N, C-alpha and C positions, 0 to 999 in steps of 0.2 A: 452500587458500579465505578470504576475505573472509569477517571478523564482522561485522555489519550487525543494525542492536539497530532492531526495528522497538515502533514502540506503534501498537496501536489502540482507539482509543476510542468509547465510548459502546453500541450495535449490533455493531457492527462487530470488538469486543473480544470480546463475544458471543458471536457467528462462533466468534471463533477458541475462545473458551475462553481467555482471556486480553489482559489494554492490552496489556503488555510481555513482547518475545521476545527472547530474543536468542539469536543464529544466527550459525553460515557455514552460505557457499552460495555455488551456484555462477552463480547469477543475477551478469549484471553489466548491467543496467537496470532499471527497477519494471517497467517491462509484464516482467520474465524473473520480477522477486519476489512477483508477483503471482500466476502461475502454476502456482509452486514454491511459495507455499503457497496457493493455492488444494487441491492434492494433497494435500499432507504436513497441514496443518491440517482442509480444509471447504468445497469445493465452492463453496459459496452464498455466501463472500466473491468469490467473484470475481464470481458472481453479478448480486451487490446493488454492487459497485463498476467493474465498466464496462458501457458498453450493447453489449449482443451488437450492433446495426446496423451501429453506427459502428465499435464498436472504444475509443471514447476512455471516455478518466470519463465518470462520468453524469452530469449536470449537481445543481447543489449539494455533490454530493464533492470535499471536500481532499487532498493528499498536499502531503508535502512534505519535504525532501529536507536533514536539517542547517536547521531549520527557513526553507529558503526551496520557495516553490510552486510547480512543478511548469510550470507554466503560463511561469514568466514562465527557466524554462530547456530542458531541451526535451522537455519534454512527458513521454508514458507514454517512453521513450527514454533522459528523463536515464542517464546512466551514475553506477553506486556505485561507492566506494573500500570499501579495508577502515576501518572506526568507524564507518561513513557512518549512521546514525540517523532510519530512516525513519516521520514518525507518517503514519496516517490516516484523513479524520474523515468524519464521516454528513453529511448535510444538521444543521444548527442549530435547532432548534422555538423558541416561545415568542413572545410578542409584550410 
């Protein structure tokens, strides 16, 4: 099974109980990884990240694989490889 480093920032890290998780996974895509994380750690993770009506990432949430925004790759179908780092960012606030 490939090893993946998961980094979840701010409220997403709080939902998972950790901001940095190294794990072996059967996930081959970002979508599968989100499904597995939600089952293993907290279902609220997927609820917060994915729009249930469209099945796409909610507006203003960002997912990066090895520092590259999945919006510029294959979206949630972006394939994962051994050693990848997947970072999840909630919307940023402030002014």
